[in-house]
C-alpha positions in Angstrom: 139.0 -62.4 205.7 138.5 -63.1 202.0 135.1 -64.0 200.7 134.8 -67.1 198.6 132.6 -67.0 195.5 131.0 -70.1 194.1 129.9 -70.3 190.5 127.5 -72.9 189.3 126.8 -73.7 185.7 123.1 -74.0 185.3 121.4 -75.8 182.3 120.1 -73.5 179.6 116.4 -73.4 180.8 113.8 -72.3 178.2 110.6 -72.7 180.1 109.8 -75.8 178.0 106.9 -77.8 179.2 108.4 -81.2 179.9 106.0 -84.0 178.9 104.7 -86.2 181.7 105.9 -89.3 179.8 109.4 -87.9 179.6 109.5 -87.2 183.3 108.2 -90.6 184.1 110.9 -92.3 182.1 113.6 -90.1 183.7 112.6 -91.0 187.2 111.4 -94.5 186.6 107.8 -94.1 187.4 104.5 -94.7 185.6 103.0 -91.5 183.9 99.8 -92.1 185.8 101.7 -91.9 189.1 103.3 -88.6 188.0 99.9 -87.1 187.0 98.3 -88.1 190.3 101.2 -86.8 192.4 101.0 -83.4 190.6 97.3 -83.2 191.1 97.6 -84.0 194.8 100.4 -81.5 195.3 103.0 -84.2 196.2 105.3 -83.2 193.3 105.9 -79.5 193.2 107.5 -79.3 189.8 104.3 -79.1 187.9 100.7 -77.8 188.0 97.5 -79.6 186.9 94.6 -77.5 185.6 91.2 -79.1 185.2 89.8 -78.7 181.7 86.3 -77.2 181.9 83.7 -79.4 183.5 85.3 -82.7 182.3 87.5 -85.0 184.4 90.6 -84.2 182.2 93.6 -82.2 183.3 96.2 -80.2 181.5 99.7 -80.2 182.9 102.5 -77.7 182.9 105.9 -78.8 184.1 108.6 -76.2 183.3 112.1 -77.5 182.7 113.7 -75.5 185.5 111.2 -76.8 188.2 111.6 -80.4 186.9 115.4 -80.0 187.2 115.3 -78.4 190.6 113.1 -81.2 192.0 114.4 -84.3 190.1 117.8 -83.3 188.7 116.6 -84.2 185.2 117.2 -81.9 182.3 117.3 -82.4 178.5 118.6 -79.7 176.3 116.2 -79.8 173.3 118.1 -76.9 171.6 121.1 -79.2 171.0 118.8 -81.8 169.5 117.2 -79.3 167.1 120.6 -78.0 166.1 121.9 -81.5 165.2 118.7 -82.3 163.2 
């Protein structure tokens, strides 16, 4: 029996931190909704870290995780090359 191999072209991930506003536009939600969902662990594509003793959070949403969870990817390398 022959084994089938499947090849998938993956986007060129760079580890870029995808801005919350960009993710919100891509999936049609409000940025505040995205932030709260990341803070509460509902969305797994990002992490929220509390900044010191304040009520502010810093977010990291790597492009690969965003793509895996939402299907959204933007190749910023192409945009920089065209500029």
